[in-house]
N, C-alpha and C positions, 0 to 999 in steps of 0.2 A: 503494499500500499504506499509507505513511504518512497520507495523507490519510484513507482508510478507518479506520485505528486512531484517527487524532484525531477523527473524528466520532463513533465508537464511545464514545470516552472522554467527549468533551462529553456526549453522550445520557445515559450513565450518571451522569454528575455532576448533570445537571439532575434525573433521577429521584430521585437521592439527596436533592437539596435540596428537591425538590418532596415526598419522601416524610417529610422531617423537619418541613417546614411543616405537613403534613397531621396528623403526630402532635402537634405542639403545639397546633393547632386543635381536636383531641380533647380533649387535657388542659385546655384552657381552657373548652370547651363542658362537660366533666365537672363542673369546679368550679360553673358555672351549673346544671347539672342537679341537683346535690346540694342546691343552694340552693331550687329549686323543683322539689319532689318529685313533683308532681302530673304534670308533663310527661314523657311516655313511660314511666310506671310500669308500666303493662301490658306494654310491650314487654320491659322488664327481667325482669319477673316470669316471661314466657313464655320468656325466653332462659335464664334459670336452671333452669327447669323441663326444657327441652329439652337443654341442656348439662351440668347437674348431675344432676338427679334421674334422668332416663332413661338415664342412662351408669352408673348405679351397679350394675347386674347384670354388665356388661362388666368393670368395675373388680374387683368382687368375685372374679369368676372368675380373672382374670389374678393379682391379689395373693395369694389363696390357692395357686394352683398355683407361682408363681414362690418364694413362701416356702417351700411343701412340699418344692420340688425343691432348694433350698439346704439345707435342714435335712437332706434324706435323704442328699444327696451328701456333706454336711460331715460328719455324725455316721459315714458309712461310711468316709471316707478320712482325715480330721484325726487321729483316734485312733491310727492307724497310725505316725504321725510325733511322738507324743506332745505334740500340740497340740489335743486336744480342745476346749478353751475358746474356742479361736479362731472356732468357728462363731458366737457371739454378735457380736462386732464385726464379722465378715465380713456376717452377715445385717443387721445395722444398717447398716452403709455402703452395702451393695448396694441394699436396699429405701427406706430413709429418705433417703440423701443422692443416690444416683445414678439406679438404675433406676425409683423410684417417681414422682419429678416428671417424668421423661422420658418413660415409658410413658403416664402420664395426658396428658402434653402431645400425644404422637401419636395418642392415642386422640379427644383433643378436635379436633385437626386434621382427621382423617379424618371425624368427625362433624359438629361444628360449624363448623369453617372453611370446609369445602365448601358447607354449606348458607348460611352467611353470604354468601359471594361469590358464589354463584349467585342468592340471593334479592335481594340489592342491584342484581346486574347485571339482573334481570328487572324490577326498579323503574325502572331507568334506561331500559331498551328500551321498556317500556310507558308512558313519559312521567309517571310518578308522582313523580319528583324534582321536574320542572317544575311538577306540580300543588302540590306542597308549598310550593315556593317563590312560586307564585303565590297561595297562601293565607296567606302570611306565616310559615310554619313552616320553621325551619332544619333541614334533612334531616339535617345532622351530629347536632344536639341530640337529633332524634327517632328516629333509625335508628341512627347510628353509636354515640352515648354509651350507650344501653343494653346493646347487644351488647359493648362494651368492658368496662362493669363486669360484666355478666352472665357473660362468660367467664372473666374475671380471677377474680371471687370463686368461680365454680365449681370452677374448676382448683385454687384453694387448698384448697378443702374436700374435693374429690376426692382429692388427694393426701393429706390427713390421714387421709381413710377408706381409702385404699389402703394407708399405713402401719400403721393398725390392723389390717386383714385380713391384710396380709403378716406382721406379727410375732405377733399373737395368734390369728387365725383359721386360719394354716396350721399353727399347733402342733396343734390337734386333729386336722386330716388326718393328720398323721404319725404320731398314736398307732396308727393301723391298720396301719401298715407298720414303723416303728421306735419303739416306746414310750419317752417321756423323762418323767422325773418332774417334775408340774407346778411344785412348789414350787422345784426348782433351776432350771428353765427360765425362770420369770418373775422369779425373784430375779436371775438374772445378765444377763436382758435389761435390767431397771432399772439394774443396775449398770454396765453398758456405754452404756446410752442417755445422751447428753449433751445439755446444752441447746442446743450449738452444732450438733449434727446436726438437730435440729428447725428451728432458725433457717435454717440452710442450705437445707433442704427447701422451708421456706415462701417464702425469698427467689427460689427457682429458679421456684417456682409462680407467685409475681407476674410476674416477667419473662417466662416461657413465654407465660403470659395476655395480658400485654400485646402480646407479638410475635405471637402467633396472631390476635387479635381485630384489632389495627389492620393486619396485612398481609391478613387476609380482607377487612375493609372497604375497605381502599385498592385492592384489585384489582377489588372489585365495582363501586366508583365509576368504574374505568378502562373499563369497557364503555362503549361510545359508541352505535351504533346498530342493529347488526345482532344477533339472537338467537345467531348462530352464536360470537359473541365471549364467550358466557357460559362455555361449558366450556374455552375456551381460558384465560381469566382464572382460572377454577376451579383449573386444573391448576397453573398461575403461582402462584396463592396457597398451594397445597399445597406445592409444591416450595420456593418461598422460605422459608415458615414451618418446613419440616423444617431447612432448612440453617441458619437463623437461631437455632433453638433449640438445635442441636447446637454451634454456635459460641458461644452465649451460655453453654451448659453447661460447655463446656471453660473459657471465661474465667473464670466463677464459681469452677470448681474450681481454676485457677491461683491467683486470688487467695486462696482458702481456705488452700490449701497453702503459699503463700508470706508 
Protein backbone atom coordinates (compact mmCIF):
# COMPACT_ATOMS: atom_id res chain seq x y z
CA UNK A 1 0.00 0.00 0.00
CA UNK A 2 2.75 2.43 0.97
CA UNK A 3 4.71 1.40 -2.11
CA UNK A 4 1.78 2.20 -4.42
CA UNK A 5 1.18 5.51 -2.65
CA UNK A 6 4.86 6.42 -2.94
CA UNK A 7 4.92 5.51 -6.63
CA UNK A 8 1.76 7.56 -7.26
CA UNK A 9 3.28 10.55 -5.44
CA UNK A 10 6.56 10.31 -7.37
CA UNK A 11 4.70 10.14 -10.69
CA UNK A 12 2.62 13.19 -9.80
CA UNK A 13 5.70 15.17 -8.79
CA UNK A 14 7.38 14.22 -12.07
CA UNK A 15 4.30 15.31 -14.04
CA UNK A 16 4.17 18.64 -12.19
CA UNK A 17 7.86 19.31 -12.78
CA UNK A 18 7.51 18.31 -16.44
CA UNK A 19 4.48 20.58 -16.78
CA UNK A 20 6.37 23.52 -15.26
CA UNK A 21 9.28 22.93 -17.62
CA UNK A 22 6.85 22.76 -20.54
CA UNK A 23 5.26 26.04 -19.43
CA UNK A 24 8.60 27.87 -19.20
CA UNK A 25 9.55 26.51 -22.62
CA UNK A 26 6.37 28.04 -24.05
CA UNK A 27 7.13 31.38 -22.35
CA UNK A 28 10.66 31.37 -23.78
CA UNK A 29 9.37 30.51 -27.24
CA UNK A 30 6.71 33.23 -26.94
CA UNK A 31 9.41 35.88 -26.52
CA UNK A 32 11.14 34.57 -29.65
CA UNK A 33 7.81 34.45 -31.49
CA UNK A 34 7.12 38.11 -30.73
CA UNK A 35 10.55 39.08 -32.05
CA UNK A 36 10.03 37.17 -35.30
CA UNK A 37 6.41 37.91 -36.16
CA UNK A 38 6.40 36.04 -39.45
CA UNK A 39 6.74 32.63 -37.83
CA UNK A 40 3.34 31.11 -37.12
CA UNK A 41 1.44 34.36 -37.77
CA UNK A 42 -1.24 32.58 -39.80
CA UNK A 43 -1.76 30.05 -37.01
CA UNK A 44 -2.15 32.90 -34.50
CA UNK A 45 -4.72 34.70 -36.67
CA UNK A 46 -6.73 31.51 -37.21
CA UNK A 47 -6.64 30.75 -33.48
CA UNK A 48 -7.96 34.23 -32.60
CA UNK A 49 -10.64 33.86 -35.28
CA UNK A 50 -11.80 30.49 -33.94
CA UNK A 51 -11.44 31.23 -30.23
CA UNK A 52 -12.54 34.86 -30.17
CA UNK A 53 -14.64 35.86 -33.16
CA UNK A 54 -16.62 32.65 -33.59
CA UNK A 55 -17.51 32.58 -29.87
CA UNK A 56 -19.07 36.07 -29.87
CA UNK A 57 -22.61 34.83 -30.43
CA UNK A 58 -22.47 32.42 -27.48
CA UNK A 59 -20.88 35.06 -25.24
CA UNK A 60 -23.47 37.68 -26.20
CA UNK A 61 -26.41 35.39 -25.46
CA UNK A 62 -25.08 34.24 -22.09
CA UNK A 63 -24.07 37.76 -21.00
CA UNK A 64 -27.43 39.32 -21.89
CA UNK A 65 -29.37 36.48 -20.25
CA UNK A 66 -27.27 36.57 -17.07
CA UNK A 67 -27.44 40.35 -16.73
CA UNK A 68 -31.19 40.39 -17.39
CA UNK A 69 -31.84 37.69 -14.78
CA UNK A 70 -29.80 39.54 -12.14
CA UNK A 71 -31.52 42.85 -12.84
CA UNK A 72 -35.04 41.39 -12.87
CA UNK A 73 -34.48 39.38 -9.69
CA UNK A 74 -32.72 42.23 -7.91
CA UNK A 75 -35.25 44.89 -8.84
CA UNK A 76 -38.06 42.60 -7.74
CA UNK A 77 -36.56 41.48 -4.39
CA UNK A 78 -34.12 44.10 -3.02
CA UNK A 79 -36.59 47.03 -2.74
CA UNK A 80 -38.64 44.89 -0.32
CA UNK A 81 -35.75 45.21 2.13
CA UNK A 82 -35.04 48.86 1.36
CA UNK A 83 -31.83 47.98 -0.49
CA UNK A 84 -32.81 48.68 -4.10
CA UNK A 85 -29.51 50.38 -4.93
CA UNK A 86 -27.58 47.20 -4.08
CA UNK A 87 -28.56 45.82 -7.49
CA UNK A 88 -25.76 47.84 -9.12
CA UNK A 89 -22.78 46.63 -7.03
CA UNK A 90 -24.22 43.09 -7.14
CA UNK A 91 -24.50 43.27 -10.93
CA UNK A 92 -20.92 44.54 -11.28
CA UNK A 93 -19.52 42.01 -8.81
CA UNK A 94 -21.19 39.01 -10.41
CA UNK A 95 -20.63 39.93 -14.06
CA UNK A 96 -17.33 41.82 -14.02
CA UNK A 97 -15.40 40.18 -11.19
CA UNK A 98 -16.76 36.67 -10.90
CA UNK A 99 -18.99 34.95 -13.44
CA UNK A 100 -17.87 36.94 -16.47
CA UNK A 101 -14.25 35.69 -16.57
CA UNK A 102 -15.20 32.23 -15.34
CA UNK A 103 -18.03 31.65 -17.83
CA UNK A 104 -15.87 32.91 -20.69
CA UNK A 105 -13.15 30.49 -19.57
CA UNK A 106 -15.61 27.58 -19.48
CA UNK A 107 -16.83 28.38 -23.00
CA UNK A 108 -13.26 28.55 -24.29
CA UNK A 109 -12.41 25.25 -22.60
CA UNK A 110 -15.40 23.57 -24.24
CA UNK A 111 -14.69 25.05 -27.68
CA UNK A 112 -11.01 25.77 -28.07
CA UNK A 113 -9.45 23.63 -25.35
CA UNK A 114 -10.89 20.45 -26.80
CA UNK A 115 -10.00 21.50 -30.35
CA UNK A 116 -6.38 22.31 -29.47
CA UNK A 117 -5.79 19.07 -27.55
CA UNK A 118 -7.34 16.89 -30.26
CA UNK A 119 -5.63 18.76 -33.12
CA UNK A 120 -2.14 18.53 -31.64
CA UNK A 121 -2.81 14.92 -30.65
CA UNK A 122 -3.70 14.18 -34.27
CA UNK A 123 -0.49 15.86 -35.39
CA UNK A 124 1.48 13.57 -33.09
CA UNK A 125 -0.29 10.41 -34.28
CA UNK A 126 0.14 11.37 -37.95
CA UNK A 127 3.89 11.98 -37.36
CA UNK A 128 3.56 15.63 -38.37
CA UNK A 129 5.55 16.68 -35.30
CA UNK A 130 8.44 14.53 -36.51
CA UNK A 131 8.17 16.16 -39.93
CA UNK A 132 8.38 19.63 -38.37
CA UNK A 133 11.49 18.65 -36.42
CA UNK A 134 13.07 17.07 -39.51
CA UNK A 135 12.42 20.31 -41.42
CA UNK A 136 14.12 22.37 -38.72
CA UNK A 137 10.84 23.84 -37.38
CA UNK A 138 10.32 23.93 -33.62
CA UNK A 139 6.79 22.53 -33.04
CA UNK A 140 6.50 24.54 -29.81
CA UNK A 141 7.18 27.80 -31.64
CA UNK A 142 4.98 26.93 -34.62
CA UNK A 143 2.08 25.09 -32.98
CA UNK A 144 2.05 25.87 -29.25
CA UNK A 145 2.95 29.56 -29.02
CA UNK A 146 0.34 30.88 -31.52
CA UNK A 147 -2.36 28.95 -29.68
CA UNK A 148 -1.04 30.15 -26.34
CA UNK A 149 -1.18 33.80 -27.44
CA UNK A 150 -4.41 33.38 -29.40
CA UNK A 151 -6.36 31.83 -26.55
CA UNK A 152 -5.07 34.31 -23.95
CA UNK A 153 -5.72 37.41 -26.09
CA UNK A 154 -9.12 36.11 -27.17
CA UNK A 155 -10.18 35.41 -23.60
CA UNK A 156 -9.27 38.95 -22.51
CA UNK A 157 -11.28 40.49 -25.37
CA UNK A 158 -14.20 38.10 -24.87
CA UNK A 159 -14.32 38.93 -21.18
CA UNK A 160 -14.47 42.68 -21.88
CA UNK A 161 -17.14 41.98 -24.48
CA UNK A 162 -19.05 39.89 -21.93
CA UNK A 163 -18.88 42.75 -19.41
CA UNK A 164 -20.24 45.20 -21.96
CA UNK A 165 -23.19 43.02 -22.92
CA UNK A 166 -23.84 41.96 -19.35
CA UNK A 167 -23.93 45.51 -17.97
CA UNK A 168 -25.24 47.43 -20.98
CA UNK A 169 -26.99 45.01 -23.32
CA UNK A 170 -29.02 43.33 -20.61
CA UNK A 171 -30.54 46.72 -19.67
CA UNK A 172 -32.44 46.89 -22.95
CA UNK A 173 -33.81 43.38 -22.47
CA UNK A 174 -35.17 44.22 -19.02
CA UNK A 175 -37.12 47.16 -20.42
CA UNK A 176 -39.64 44.72 -21.85
CA UNK A 177 -40.20 43.18 -18.40
CA UNK A 178 -39.31 45.75 -15.73
CA UNK A 179 -38.65 49.26 -17.12
CA UNK A 180 -35.83 51.27 -15.48
CA UNK A 181 -34.89 54.87 -16.24
CA UNK A 182 -31.85 54.87 -18.48
CA UNK A 183 -30.20 57.92 -16.92
CA UNK A 184 -30.47 56.49 -13.41
CA UNK A 185 -29.28 53.03 -14.47
CA UNK A 186 -26.17 54.10 -16.37
CA UNK A 187 -25.27 56.78 -13.82
CA UNK A 188 -25.31 54.29 -10.94
CA UNK A 189 -23.45 51.68 -12.99
CA UNK A 190 -20.65 54.19 -13.61
CA UNK A 191 -20.65 55.26 -9.96
CA UNK A 192 -20.28 51.70 -8.70
CA UNK A 193 -17.86 50.46 -11.37
CA UNK A 194 -14.34 50.80 -9.98
CA UNK A 195 -10.97 50.44 -11.70
CA UNK A 196 -10.09 47.48 -9.48
CA UNK A 197 -13.16 45.63 -10.80
CA UNK A 198 -11.86 45.88 -14.35
CA UNK A 199 -8.29 45.05 -13.31
CA UNK A 200 -9.45 41.97 -11.40
CA UNK A 201 -11.49 40.84 -14.39
CA UNK A 202 -8.59 41.28 -16.83
CA UNK A 203 -6.12 39.54 -14.50
CA UNK A 204 -8.45 36.55 -14.24
CA UNK A 205 -8.79 36.45 -18.02
CA UNK A 206 -5.01 36.40 -18.46
CA UNK A 207 -4.56 33.64 -15.87
CA UNK A 208 -7.43 31.56 -17.26
CA UNK A 209 -6.15 31.99 -20.82
CA UNK A 210 -2.69 30.81 -19.83
CA UNK A 211 -4.11 27.81 -17.96
CA UNK A 212 -6.46 26.73 -20.76
CA UNK A 213 -3.91 27.07 -23.55
CA UNK A 214 -0.98 25.44 -21.72
CA UNK A 215 -3.07 22.54 -20.38
CA UNK A 216 -4.64 21.86 -23.79
CA UNK A 217 -1.29 21.98 -25.59
CA UNK A 218 0.38 19.88 -22.90
CA UNK A 219 -2.16 17.06 -23.12
CA UNK A 220 -2.15 17.26 -26.92
CA UNK A 221 1.57 16.56 -26.95
CA UNK A 222 1.13 13.73 -24.43
CA UNK A 223 -0.56 11.62 -27.12
CA UNK A 224 2.00 9.01 -28.16
CA UNK A 225 1.05 6.51 -30.86
CA UNK A 226 -2.59 5.48 -30.98
CA UNK A 227 -5.51 7.61 -32.16
CA UNK A 228 -7.56 6.22 -29.25
CA UNK A 229 -5.40 8.32 -26.92
CA UNK A 230 -6.70 11.56 -28.47
CA UNK A 231 -10.17 11.56 -26.81
CA UNK A 232 -8.62 10.36 -23.55
CA UNK A 233 -6.13 13.23 -23.44
CA UNK A 234 -8.81 15.69 -24.56
CA UNK A 235 -11.02 14.68 -21.64
CA UNK A 236 -8.07 15.01 -19.26
CA UNK A 237 -7.29 18.45 -20.68
CA UNK A 238 -10.87 19.63 -20.15
CA UNK A 239 -11.09 18.28 -16.61
CA UNK A 240 -7.71 19.67 -15.59
CA UNK A 241 -8.43 23.08 -17.13
CA UNK A 242 -11.80 23.31 -15.30
CA UNK A 243 -10.22 22.45 -11.96
CA UNK A 244 -7.24 24.76 -12.35
CA UNK A 245 -9.39 27.70 -13.48
CA UNK A 246 -11.68 27.32 -10.46
CA UNK A 247 -8.70 27.04 -8.10
CA UNK A 248 -7.03 30.06 -9.72
CA UNK A 249 -10.27 32.02 -9.40
CA UNK A 250 -10.51 31.18 -5.69
CA UNK A 251 -6.87 32.16 -5.16
CA UNK A 252 -7.27 35.51 -6.95
CA UNK A 253 -10.43 36.28 -4.96
CA UNK A 254 -8.63 35.39 -1.73
CA UNK A 255 -5.72 37.71 -2.62
CA UNK A 256 -8.12 40.47 -3.69
CA UNK A 257 -10.13 40.47 -0.47
CA UNK A 258 -7.17 40.04 1.89
